[in-house]
C-alpha positions, 0 to 999 in steps of 0.5 A, a space after each residue: 267242267 266248273 274247274 275248267 272254266 275257273 282255270 281258264 279265267 285265272 291269271 298266271 300264278 305269282 312269281 313269289 312264295 310265302 309261308 305255307 300257313 299263311 298260304 293255307 289261310 289265304 286259300 281258305 279265305 279265297 274258297 270261302 269267298 268263292 263259295 259265297 254267293 254274295 261276294 263278286 267272283 271277279 274280285 276274289 279271282 283278281 286277289 288270287 292272281 295279285 298276291 304272289 307268283 304261281 299262286 294260281 297253280 297252288 290254288 288249283 291244286 287246293 281247289 281240286 283237293 277241295 272239290 274231291 272233298 266235296 264230292 266225297 261228301 255228296 256221295 255220302 249224302 246220296 248214299 244216305 238218301 237213296 232209299 228215300 229217293 227210291 221210296 219217293 219214286 215208288 210213291 210217285 208211280 203210284 200217284 201216276 194213275 191218279 194224276 192221269 185221271 186228274 189230268 182228264 178231269 182237269 182237261 174236261 173241266 177246262 173244256 167245259 170252262 172254255 165253252 162256258 167262257 165263250 158266251 161270257 167273252 161275247 157278253 163281255 165284248 158287248 158290255 165293253 162296246 156298250 161301255 164305249 158307246 156310253 162313254 162316247 154318248 156322255 162325251 157327246 152330251 158334255 160337248 153338246 151342252 157346251 155347244 148348245 148355248 152357242 147354237 141357241 145364241 146364234 139362233 137368237 141372233 137370227 131371230 133378232 135379225 129377222 125381227 129387226 131388233 138390231 141393237 139386241 142382235 149386236 149385244 148377242 154378237 158381243 156375247 157370242 164373241 166374248 163368252 160362248 164361242 171361245 168355249 168351243 172355238 175348236 169346232 168348225 161351225 164355231 169358226 164359221 160363226 165367228 167369220 160370219 159375225 163381222 159380215 152380219 155387223 156390216 149388214 146391220 149397219 147398212 140396214 140401219 142406215 137404210 132405215 135412217 134414210 127412210 126416216 129422214 125421207 118420212 120426217 121431211 113429209 111429216 114435218 108439215 103435220 108436226 109443225 101444224 100440231 105444234 103451232 095449233 097447240 101454241 095458239 091454243 095455249 096463247 088463247 087460253 093465257 089471253 082469256 085468263 089475263 083478261 079475266 084477271 084484269 077484269 077481276 071481281 071473281 074468286 075462282 078462275 073460269 078455266 080449269 087447269 086440271 086437264 088442260 094445263 100445258 107444260 113444256 117437257 124436256 123434249 120440247 113438246 106440250 103435254 098434259 100433266 094429269 091423266 083424265 078419264 076416257 072422255 078426255 083421252 081423245 083431247 090428249 095433246 099429241 107430241 112428236 112421238 105420236 106423229 113420228 116414229 123416232 125408233 130408226 134414229 135411236 136404233 141407228 144411233 145405238 148401233 153405230 155407238 156399239 160398233 164404235 162408229 158414232 162419229 160417222 153417224 152423227 156427221 151423216 145425220 147432221 149433213 142430211 138435216 142441213 140439206 133438208 133445212 135448205 129444202 124446207 126453207 125454199 118457198 114455192 114460187 106462188 106462196 104469196 098468193 094464198 094463206 095456205 102457201 104461207 101456212 104450209 111454209 111455216 108448218 114445215 119450218 116449225 116441224 123441222 125444228 120441233 123434230 130437231 129439238 126432240 132429237 136434241 133432248 132425246 139423244 145425247 150428242 147426236 145434235 148439239 145446242 150449237 148445231 141447232 143454233 147454227 141451223 136456226 140462225 141460217 134458217 132465220 136469215 133465209 126466212 126473213 129474206 123470203 118473207 120480205 120478198 113475198 110479202 111485198 107481192 101481197 096486195 090483200 090486207 087480209 092475207 098480210 094480216 094472216 101472214 102476221 098471225 102466222 109469224 106470231 104463232 111461229 115465233 111463239 111456238 119456236 120461242 117455247 122450244 128455246 129458239 131466239 125469235 126477236 128478229 122475227 118480231 122485228 120483221 113484223 114492223 116491216 110487215 106492219 108497214 106492208 099491211 098499212 100500205 095494203 090497207 091504204 090501197 084498199 081504203 083508197 078504193 073504198 073512198 073512191 067508191 063512196 065519192 062516186 056513189 055520192 049525190 053531193 046533196 044534203 041528206 034528207 031525213 023524213 023521221 026521227 028514226 032516220 035522223 038517229 040512224 045518221 047521227 049514230 054513224 056520224 057525230 053531228 050536232 046542230 041545235 038549229 037543225 034539231 029544232 026544225 020539223 021533219 022532214 029536214 035536211 042535214 048539211 052534209 051529203 051521204 058520203 060524210 057518215 060513210 067516210 067517218 065509218 070507214 075511218 073507224 073501220 080502218 082503225 079497227 083493221 089497223 088494230 088487228 095487226 097489233 094483237 098478239 105482238 106483245 106491245 104496250 098500250 102506248 106503242 099500240 096507240 102510237 101505231 094506230 095514230 100514225 096509220 090513221 094519219 097516213 090514211 087521212 093525210 095521204 089516202 083520203 087527201 089524195 082521193 079528195 084532191 082527185 075528186 075535186 079535179 074530176 071533169 064531172 064535178 061541177 060547182 054545186 058538187 064542189 060546194 058540197 065537198 067543201 061543206 063535207 070536209 068542214 064537217 069531217 074536220 069537226 069530227 076529227 076530235 071524235 076520232 081522237 076519242 075513239 082511239 083513246 077509248 081503244 088504247 086507254 092512252 090519254 091524248 094529253 100524254 107527252 109522246 102521243 101523236 096527234 091526228 092530222 085530220 084538221 090540216 088534211 081537210 083544210 087542204 082538201 077544202 082549199 083545193 076544192 075552193 081553188 077548183 071552185 074559183 077555177 071552174 067559175 072562171 072557166 064558166 065565165 070564159 065560156 060566156 065571154 067566148 059567146 060575145 059578138 061585138 060589132 067593133 065598128 058600130 056607129 052607135 050602141 044598141 042602148 042595152 047590155 049584150 045578151 051574153 053578159 046578161 046570161 053570165 050575170 044571171 048565172 053568177 047570181 044563181 051560183 052565188 045563191 048556192 054559195 051562201 051555204 059555204 063556210 067562212 069567206 069562201 063565197 065572198 072570195 069566190 065572188 070577188 075572184 069571179 068579178 076580178 076575172 070578169 073584169 080582166 077578161 073584158 079588159 083583155 077583150 079590148 086589148 086583144 091584138 087581133 082587134 085592130 079597130 074600135 069605134 066609139 059606138 063599140 066603146 059605148 056598147 062596151 060601157 053599157 055591159 060594164 055598167 051591168 057588171 057594176 050594178 051586179 057588184 053593187 047588188 051584193 050577190 054575196 053578203 058580207 062585203 063592206 061598201 063598194 069593195 066588190 065594185 072595185 073589181 071593175 075600177 080599172 075598166 071603169 076609169 079606162 072607159 070614162 077616159 075614152 067616153 069623156 075624152 078627158 086626156 088633159 086631166 089624165 096627162 096632167 094628173 098622171 102619177 098623182 095619188 089622187 088622180 082621177 084616172 089613177 088605175 089607167 095604165 099608159 100602155 093600156 090607153 095607148 093600145 086602145 087609142 091606136 085602135 081608135 085613130 085608124 078608124 075607117 072613114 065610113 066610121 062615124 066616131 067623130 061624126 059630130 066633129 066633122 068640121 074639126 076632124 083635122 084638129 081632132 086628129 092632131 089632138 089624138 096624135 099629140 096624145 099618142 106621142 105623150 102616152 108613148 113618152 110615158 110608156 117609154 119612161 116607165 120601161 126605162 
């Protein structure tokens, strides 16, 4: 069979033949190669076919020969080993029984092994399952250990959100996003967490903004309390400094009276007063409150940090500043009735101070939430509004105590805000306007006081019964008169009760005016100038106006006017003591170059002159009242032989009045007497020349002459001492010359001497003589003016006509 396969595989034999030996040798090599298991068969066969033609046939022949040779060798080998083979078969058959027995044992052993392995297999599967579970558990534990920090952080985040620790919650979110979630990001719950974090951030922003709005609303309500506390602390600090300054000024001590160990106020970075040292439990109650004690600023800090972490700080800053600007405008809007009570002003200032104390705290406690430029802008806006509001509302104040309280509030407000670094010079400038308003209200108040004093005065000299009463009066008013001091008690002081009252009230006014100068940080010279100017206003305007109105009141008579003149004289003399009073307060000498002088002298002089003028006016009015009682019978033939009753009453009145005038200072009494006599003379002359009087008889002239003679006698009796010679009688010289001219009928002398300096009738005006003569020439026939010259009536009538013509000529000459 092998030979057939080989034959089929061999190619056709080569067409050429070679030497036999070479051929044998070649075939030998081929057989060696074919019998070798290491050489490739195909290559050898290809060599056989490629060597020479028909070589395969010879090869086949050689191959058959070689096979037959090998078969013979195999047969020899088998014959040699046949007996051994038979012996082996025999031995094998002998072993067959043992093999079957062994086979049975093996089968039994196998069965028993299978039965025993079945339990092992079951246990093995259980072990495998447990190992798988153990591995899964280990994997689960490992994964849980990775997830647990995430879950713990998320749980911590929830707790922080529930406890409103939003800033810490944001930090936790940041850690979750950057550290924990990336480790287990392939888990679904982590993806849900990651998706929830932005929503939680927005919720935190909304909640923190809501808290900020609540804070802004709360701070608007608490600004009043914050401002009140800050202003009270500033006032206590200023009071303490004033006390220390006074004691330092007094000197003569080695230790300060006030201990600074506990109560020293220092300005902290947040702009609030605080104590340096920590005291015991008793001093703990006196610890100064700060803005943090009154206001919880945590919403602002929290919101600021939250928006900063979220990268939206600018939005928060803009919102905060916008809202605070709105609140500033609301704070600066006063109540309509603020000017009615000091509480209205106090509440207004408390709110303003509280607002800016909070802003100053925010400025120093936060970085950039508000800037100094922003607070300065707010303050400048507020300052303009405050000044405008105070100008408007202070103009409505008519109570000086309320204006003084307003001034104190302005000073405390300015000192408080100045301690926080706000410029307040414009507020102190405003105080000058408030001072003018304060002076106006003081002047109005003291005008009412003066009027009340004048109305309650009895305008009589002050009676003093004892030394104590005398000392009481001179303790209130600087009065010194050696003559009166020598008099025995009881005695009377020349001024009335209103004088010491007025003097005391002027001093009270100075004290009241001085109150406004307190705490204004002004020098003594400026305070002295303010006191003197306000006192001058009181004297020259208020008191002068009250005196002027007093003298013009209808119920003030001559006696009261006389007393008013005496009073003003003593008040004028007391002005130097008011100068000394102001000097003692301010320690500024009145001899200083720029010191303002008091105008009390001119004030009281003007008041006295006004009273004097009223005396003259009222005296003339009284004279007119008496003259209106005159009832002359102008057509009487002869006089009664005695003066008219009205005139005697008038002269008696003048005598009693001028006796009172002796107490008047200077030449007031003389002037009043001369004025009264001149007015009486003028009134009598006007009575003669009255246009309604048409006829005058000689008897009426004689009666009129008797009345003028009584006036002349009164003038010559020296009703007021001090007149030289017949000075007072000269008041009636015009009447006397007119009456003498008509009584003597001395027309020739009058006409001849007219215009001469030494004329006997120099004071007789031609117009006066003409008017009176015309009244006499038209006398009724029943009138006996010329009864003693009846036989010469015609000549007398011609003489009158001639005189009338000449008088008219003189009058016309004067008019031309």
